[in-house]
N, C-alpha and C positions, 0 to 999 in steps of 0.2 A: 899583449895576448896574441895568439896565433891568428886571430881574426882581424887584428888592427892593420892599418895601411901604413906604408912607409913613404917618406919623401925621398925620391931617388932622382937620378939625372933625367928620368923620363916623366917626371911629374911637374916640372917647372913650366913657366909661361911660354918660353921659347920652344920647348919640346912639344907642348900641346898645340901651339900654333903650327908647328911642322906637321903634326898629325892631321889637323884640320885641312891644311893645304894639300896634303897627300890624298886625303879622301876626296876633296872637291876636285883636285886636278885629275885623278883617275876617272871619275865619273864624266867630267867635261871632255877629257881627251878621247874617251871611248865613244861618247855621243857624237862628237864632231868628226872623228876618224871614220865612223860608220858611213858617212856620206861619200867618202873617197876610197873606201876599202874595196879593192877590185878582186873580189872572190865570188864566183858564181854561187847560186843557191845550192845547198846540199840536197840530196834526195828527200830527206825528212822535211826540210824547209819548203821545198816545192810542194810536197803533199799537204803540209799544214796550210800553205797559201791557197791551195785549191779548196780546202775545207772552209777557209775564211770567206770565200765567195758566197757561201750558203750557210749562214749561222744556224746551228742546231744545238741541242742540249747534250750531244755526244757524237762520237765518230768511231770508226771501226776499231782503231788501235789505241785511242787516247780519249780521256775526258776533254771537255770543250775549251778550257781556258786559253790554251795556246792559240787556237783558231780565233777566239774572240780578241786576243791581244794583237794578233797580226791584222785583223780586220780594223781595229782601232788605229793602228799605225798607218796602214795603207789608206784608210779613210782620211786621216789628217793630211797625207801627202797628195791624195787624189790619183795615185798610181801604185803599182805593185812591183817596183824595181827592188833590187836587193837591199838598198839602203832603207827603203820604206818598210819592207818586210821585217827588217831587224831594228827598226827605229826605237822601239820601247825597251829593248833588252838592257842597255846600260842603265836605264832608269829603274827597271825592275831590280837589278842587282844593287843599285844605289839604295833603293828602298829596303832591300834585305840587310844591307850594312847598317842602316838606321835601326832596324829591328835588333841586330846584334848589339848595337850601342845601348839601346833602351833596356835590353836584358841585362847587360853588364852594369848599368846604372842601378837597376832594381836590386841586383845581387850585392853590389859593393858600395854604392853611392860614391863612386870615384870617377871624376871626369877623365883622369889619366887612363884608367883601365878601360872605360867606355870608348874613348877615342882610339887607343891603340888596338883594342879588339876590333873596332870597325876598320882600321887601316890594315891590320893583318888579314882580316877576312876579304876585304875588297881587292887586296893584292895577290891572293892565292892563285896559283896557276889555273886551278879549276874555274875560278870566278873570272879570270882574265879571258879564258876561252869562251865561256858562256855569256860574257858581255858582248861578244861580237857576232854570235850566231843565234838565230831564232829557234830555240828549242824549249822544251817544257821545263828544263832544270832551273833557268833563271827565275821563273815565276814560282816554281816549287820552293826554291830557297827563300823567296820573299815571304810566302805564307808560313813556311816552317819557322823562320826566325821570329816572326811576330806571334806565332803560336807559343813559342818558348817564352817570350816576354809575358804573354797573357797567363801562361801557366805559373811562371815564377811570381807574378803579381797575385794570382788567386791563392797560391799556397803561402803567401807572405814570406817567401824565402829571402835569405840574406839580410842585408842591413836596410833595404828599402821596403819596409813594411807597408802594406796597403791600409788605407783608412777603414775604420769600422763601418760596415754596411755596404762596402763596395765589392765584397767577395763574390756575391752572386753575379754582379756585372762582369767581374773578371772571368767567371766560368762561361758566361755568354760569349765573351770575346774569344775564349779558347775554342768554343764550338764554331764560331764564325770563321776564324782563321784556319782551323783544322778542316772545316767543310770546304773552304776555298782550296786548301791543299789537296783534298780528295778530288775536287773538280779539275785539278791539274794533273795529278798522278795518284793512282790508287795506293802506291807504297806509302802515302801519308798515313795509312793505317798503322804503321810501325810507331807512330807518335803515341799510341796507346801504351806501349811499353815504357816510353819515357815518362808519361804521366803517372804510371803505376810506381816507377822508381822515385819520382818526385814525392808522391804520397808517403812512400817509405822513409824518405829523408826527413820529412817533417813529422813522421809518426802519427799521421792522421789518415788511416786507410778507409775509414767509413764516413764519407761526406756525401751530402746531397748534391753538391756542386758539380762533380764529374758527371752525374746522371743528366743534369741540366745541360752541360756542355755537349754530351753525346747526342742529346735530343736536338740541339741547335745544329750540330754538324750533320745529322741525318736530314734535317730540314733543308740545309743548304745543298746537299748532294742529291736530294730527291728528284729534281728534274732529270738528272743523268740516269738515275735508277729507273725512272719511268720510260725514258728513251730506250734503255737497254731492254726492258721488258717488252716494249713494242717491237723491237727488232730481234728478239730471241737471244739477247745477251751476247752480242758479238765482242764487245770490249772485254768483258769478263773472261770469255773463252780464249781470246787472244792472250791475255795476261797469264792465264793458266798454262797455255802452250809454251810461252817463252820462259815461264818459271819452271817448266818441266814437271808440273804437278801430275802425280800419278804415273810417272815414267820411271822404270827401273834402269837407271843409267850407270850405277856403280859409283865408286868413290874416285874423285879426280883431285889428288893432292897437288898436281902441277897447276891446276886452275886456281886453287887457293893461294899458292905461292905467287902466281902471276898477279892475282888481284891485289895482294898486299904490296908487292913491288910497285904496282901502278899507283898505290896510294901515296908512296913516298914522292912521286912526281906531282900528282894533282893536288895533294894537301900541303906540299912543301916539306922537304926532308927534315929540317930542324923542328918544325911544328909537330910532325908525327913522331919523331924521336922523343921529344919532350913529353908528348902525350903518353907514349908507351912506357917511358921510364916512370912517370908519375903514377900511372895506373898500376905498374908493378909494385911501386913503393906502397901504395894504398893496400894492395892485396896482401903484401908481406906483413904490413902492420896489423891487418885484421887476422891473418893466419897465426902470427906469433903473439897475438894479444898485446901488442905494443900500444902506447898512447895514440889515440885517433886524432887526425888533423881536423880541428873543429872549424871548418869553413864550408858551410852548406852551399855556397856559391860554386866552389870547386867540385863538390860532390854532384851538384846539378849539372855542371859542365860535362862530367863523365857520363851522367845519365842521358845527356842530350846527344852524345856521340856513340856510345857503345852499342845501343840497340841496333842501329843501322849497320854498323860494322860487323856485328855478330850475325845478324840475319843474312847479309849478303855473303859473309864468309861461309856460312852453312850452305847457302845456295850454290856457291862456287864449287863445293864438293860434288855437286851433281852434274857439273858441266861448265860451259863458258858463261862468264858474267862480264859486264863492262865496268870500266874504272869509275864511271860517273854514277853508278847505281847507289853508291853510299854517299852521294854528294851532301846531303843535309848534315852529316857528321862534321862537316867543315865549320859549322856554327859553334858546336861544342868545343872543337879543337881551338878555335880562335879565342873563345872566352877563357879557356884554361891557360893558353899560352900567354895571353895578355896579363892575366893575374900573376902567373909565376914570373914572367920576365920583367914586368913593370914594377910590381909592388909586392913581391912575395916576402913576408916577414922571415927573418932569420930563424925564428922558432920552427919553421917548417923543415929546414935543412941543417941548422947549426951554422957556425962560422966556418964554413968549409970553402975550399977552392971551387967546388961545384956550384955553390950558391953565388959566388962572385961571378963565375962564368955565365950563369943564367941571367943575372940582372944587369950585366955590363955588355955582353957581346952577342947573345943569341937574338935579341930583338933587332938590332941594326943589321946583323948578318942575314937573318931570315928575310927581312924586308928588302935588302939589296938583291938577294937571289930571286925573290918574287918579282921585283921590278924589272930585272933583266928579262925574265920570261915575258912579262907584260909588254915590254918594249918590242921583243921579238914578234909577238902576236900582232901588235899594232902595225909594225913596219914590214911584216912578212911579204905582202904583195910587191912593195917597192924593192925590198931586199932581193927577192927572186929575180926581178928584172935587172937590178943593178949588177948582180953577180952572174948574169946571163945564164940563169938556170931555167928560165921559162920554157915550157914544152918538154922538159926532161922528165920521164916517168919516175925516175928515182929521186928527184929533188924538187918537183913542183906538185905540191898536194892539191892544187887547183885543177890539175890536168883532167882527171876523170870527170869532174863535174863540168868542166869547160867543153869536153868532147860531147857529153850528153846534151848540153845546152845547144851546141852548134848543130847537132843532128836534129834536135827538136825544132830549132829555128827554121831549118830547111824544110822539114815536113810541114810545119805550121804555115809557112809561106806558100807552099804548093797547095795545101788544102784550101787556103783562103782564096787562091787564084782559080779554083774550080768553079765554073759557072752553073753546072748542072744542079738540079734540085735534089736528086736522090741522095740519101745519107751516105757518107763515106765511112767505111769500116777500116779501122787501123788495128792491126794485130801484132803482138810481139810476145816473146817468152821472157823478156827482160823487164822485171818490175820497175827497175830504176828508170829505164827509158820511158816506160808508160807514165810514170809519175811526172817526169819532166815534160813529156808531151802534153799531159793534162794541164800542167801549169802554163805552158806556152800558148796553147790553143785558146785559153781564156784570159790571157794576160791583158791588163789595162795598158801596159807599157809598150805594146807592139804597134 
């Protein structure tokens, strides 16, 4: 049947051992390299580190999880150097990969699909970058991936049915992980669309469980809502501003094109091509009333990816968006690609050259492309020095942050050398410089 799994070159013991080694090796390499990665903090990282010195339930432009995570990392180190600020990022992305694998196991009960989905996800260019810098996206992907697992468990999707009586517990976990996602980025709200699509897949639209999940999520995010209410909702106002809510900006087709071109880079070109081809195939089958592919796991993978891609695509029509804004779609893409490339039954495609191409070459080719990018990211500081590109504005991406850090270091040294008691006022019209100054003046590492 179309739902059965195949024994392929990717399901044997040697292949699965390779997948395990790849996953463990990436996590370990990123964690260890972080202690020697000579890249100054970005402006956002500096600002988050300042927040981490005074833990609250919310901050001006973000919910609090990123500040809490940095506080945990710098607390473990006892200093707030770059390595310590970024300490937990590779572990967060490693945890996200485990969530991807758990979801794949729930959907297909296949060690091969689970391991290759985890390997694909962990090697994506997007994940390679966010494993090395302290931003909200690593933690957001962690909660998103485990929210998907909890949702698939609660709905009894795929081959991994949940045990009777555990459905309510599953919805509590959905609410817990979704609430933590909201405490990381408000765009976790898009998960509601994925949950609705999941309910459509199992044809169970009217359940008590989702209400329970929403109640738990609201409970988890309530400290941040109370914080916002106390300070007149600054974070919500900031998100409305950057989302261009209520602004008549016209239609920007160029922004939409740039967004999708960027996805071919951050999601991996072959992964995105496979996703778009499979999505088009599913749409055509439905439109032409052809036999449906009866694999709820694949349908769930599409439901996990398309809501974010669709929402950010619509948002891009109103103006500029960033490539990472649809980052959670990477989980659905990895699940789908692993299923198609590792164990796709011939019933899905017939005995075609396209099927042979999918199952024989796309997985290793995609992984090799991803790993080259991962290696470039890891070795970037040493490569720049080796190629004598350091200090060159066109070829040294560290330069802007290094200049801000140098200026801030000089100012901080001067300020700390002043013996007079009256307070010193520092003014600038450069937000980036002020953020770096704020970081340097309170740094534990100076």
